[in-house]
N, C-alpha and C positions, 0 to 999 in steps of 0.2 A: 483428097481428104478421106479418111477412113470411115466406113459405114458403121455407126454405132451398133447396129443389129448383129454384126459379125463378131463383136467383142465378147459374146457369150461363149464362143468356142474356146476350149482350154488353151490351145496354142496361141490364138490371137490375143487372149487376155494376158498371157505371160509375155507376149511380144511387146504389147503396148504399155504394160504396167509391171514393174519389177516385183518379183514374188518375195514377200517378207519372210525372213528366216524362221519365224515362229508359227507359221500357218499350220503346218502339219501337227505340231504339238497341241495347238488350240483346237484343231479339228478332232483330235482324239479325245480331248476333254469334253467337247460338245457331244460327240457320239456316245461316250460313256454316260453323260448326264441324261441324254435322251432315253437310252435303254433303261437306265435305273428308274426313271420316273414313269416310263411306259409300263414297266413291270409293277410299279406301285399304283397304277391306275390313274396317273395324272396325265392330262394333256400338256403339251409343250409348245410354248410360243417363243419365237425369236423376235425381239423388238429392237429396231435400229433407232438411234437417237443422236441428236447433235449434228453439227456441220462437218463437211470434209474440207481439207485444204489441199491445194495443188502446187507442188514445188515448181519453180520456174528454172531451176538449175539442179544438176546432180548433187553438187555440194551447195546445198540450199542457202541462199542469202535472202531471197524474196519468194513470196508465194501468193496465190489467190486463195481467199478464204471465204467459205459460206458461213456467215454468222448464224448461229442458232443456240439458244440457251439450253435446249434439250428438255424444256419443261413438259411438253406434250408426251414425249417418250417416257420420261421418268414417272409422271403421274399415271400414265397408262399402265406401266409395269405394276404399280401398286394395285390398280383395279383388277388386273389379270391374276395377281397373287391372291387377292381376296376371293376371286372366283374359282380358285382351286387349280390354277395353272402352275406349272413349273416354268420359270422365265430365264431365257438366255438374253442378257441385256448387252447388246452390241452398241457401245456408246463412244462418243468423242471424249478424248482425254480431257478431264477437268470440266466436262459439261455437267448439268444437274443430274443428281443420282436419286433413286427412289428413297423416300422417307427423309433423307437429309435435305432434299430440295426445299422443304418447308422452312428451313432456317438459313437459306443461302445468303440472305442479306444481313445476317446478324454477326457481329463481332463476337467470337467465342469467348474471349477473355472478359468481355463486358457481361457475360452471362454466368460467370463463375466467381466465387469469392472464397476466401480462406475463413474457416470456422474459428471463432474466438475460443482460446484455451482458458485454463484456470488462471486466475489472477490478472485477467485482462491481456494475457499474452496471446500471440497468434500461433495457432497450431498448423500442422501440415495437412489437415483434413480439408478437402475441397467440397464446397456446397454449391449445388446448382440453383441459380435464381430462376424459378419456374415462371415468374412473370415475364422474364426476358425470353424464355423458351416455352411458349404456350403449348400445352398438351404434350410436353416432352415425355412424361411417364407412359402415356398411352402409345405414342409413336415408338418409343423404345421397346415396349412390350411386343408390338407388332413386328418390328425389325428383328428382334432376337428370336421370335418364333419362326420367322422365315429363314433366318440364318441357321438355327438349330436343325430345321427340317431339310436344309440344303436345297431350298426351292429357287434360289437365285444364283445364276452363274454370270458374273460380269466379265465382259471382254472389251478391251479398249482398242480404239483406232484413232489416228490423227489424219493421215493422208487419204486421198481418194484411192490410191493403190491398195493400201491396207484394208480399206473398207470393202472394196470389190472382191479381193481375194478371200477375206474372212467371210463375206456373204456367200461366196461360192462354196467355201468349205462348210459353212453351216447348212447349205442346201444338200450337200452330199452326206453330212453327218446325220441330218434329220430324215433323209429319204426313207430309211428302213422302217420308220414308224408311221409312214403314210398319212392317213387322214387324222391321226392324233397329233400332227404337227401343224403349226400355223406361223406365217410370216407377217409381221405387223411393221411396215416400213414407214417410220416417222422421221428418218434422218433427212437433213437438208443436203442433198448431193449436188456436187458441182456440175454446171452445164458445160464446162470447158476443161480441157486438159492438154498437156504437151506430151506426145508419145515419148517413151523412153529412148527410142532411137533418134529422136530429133532434139532431145533436151541437151543444152550446153552443159559442160562440166562446171564452169566457173560463172561468176556473176555476169549477167547480160548487160551489154553496153548499149546505150541509146544510139550510138553511132552505127550500130549493126543493122539498123532499119527497124521496121515494125515487127511486133511480136506475132508469131504464127501459132495458132492453136487449133484443136479439133473440137467438134461437138462432143459433149460428154456421153458416156454409155448409159443405158437404161438399167437401173438397179433392179427394177421389177422383172425385166427379162432375164437378168443374170440369176435372180433368185428362183425364177420359174424352171430353170433347167434341172432336170433330175428329181423334181419334187413329187412326181406322181399325183396322188390325190390330196396333197397338202393344200392349204388355203393361203392366199395372199391378200393382205389388206394394205393399200397404199394411199397416201394423202396427196391431194392436189390443191395447192393454194390458189386463191383468186388471181387470175392473170397467168397462171402456169399453163403450159400446153399439156394435153393428155399424154400420159406415158404408159398407161396400163395396156398390156398386149391384147386384152379382150376387146378393146375398141374404144370409141369416143365416150366422153363423159362431160358433165357440166362442171365448171370450175367450182372448187370448194367442196367437192364430194369425195367420198371414200368408197372404193369397190372391194368387196370380199367375194372371191370366186375360187373355184377349183381348177387350176391350170391342167391342161392335158385331157380335159373331158370333152373337147370339141364343142359341138352345138349344144350339148347338154348344159354347158356352163351358164347359158342365159337364164335358165330356170333356177339356178342356185346362187345367183349374185344377190348380195345385199348392199344397198347404198346407204351410207351414213353421212351426216353432215359433219364437217371438220370445223373446229373453232378453237380459239385461244392461241396463246403464244407457242411458237415452235421451240 
């Protein structure tokens, strides 16, 4: 069984998890985003959100999925934006998104209506029912201000492989801005995976025997490589085992520390309580 701690090495990560074709392109976008906002005096935070899925075959028929709505990550992104941060939002495809998360359970068509024209005819003008979309004007103003300022860079992932490679790319892209970068890890990352070398090409048959899997890698360790004086904030749910490289912690807490600072990290850690839906 592979030691998860060795998966932070570039060669080992590439061996166990296939490299997505778009990683270098996204890495360039994240690096440019970081440099631009550092020059503008903004701090930059990379927020991970939503759950990862693990394919069971190369030509995927079935997979293991970590369910997470992404509510914590999406709402946290809004708070960071309000606090003056530029945000890279690394999120699961179709998980909740900043601002629009507030209306995730609403049928859009029930919130819109056609305006009545002259003579009782129906025009092609669409009117928003603001009772169905409470505070929509205020939320729309906030979203448009963020978009016009270019403060939010969304990056999508679906699989554990995509998540880990994009997280590593983010660490490399943000490393040059040092302490002006922060990693806020709120994603629900899989505890198990099948190495690429052991993954069958076609659908697994039950007659082949029990499914073999490995313990999942630690995303906090992966993010910590090459970050210098950047900070990492990770969430531990009740019942989870501690995964922060700085040491043990109580369940349900969040650690904020500066990796790479040795024993000095102890004096710089901040512990926060985590709550709410993931």
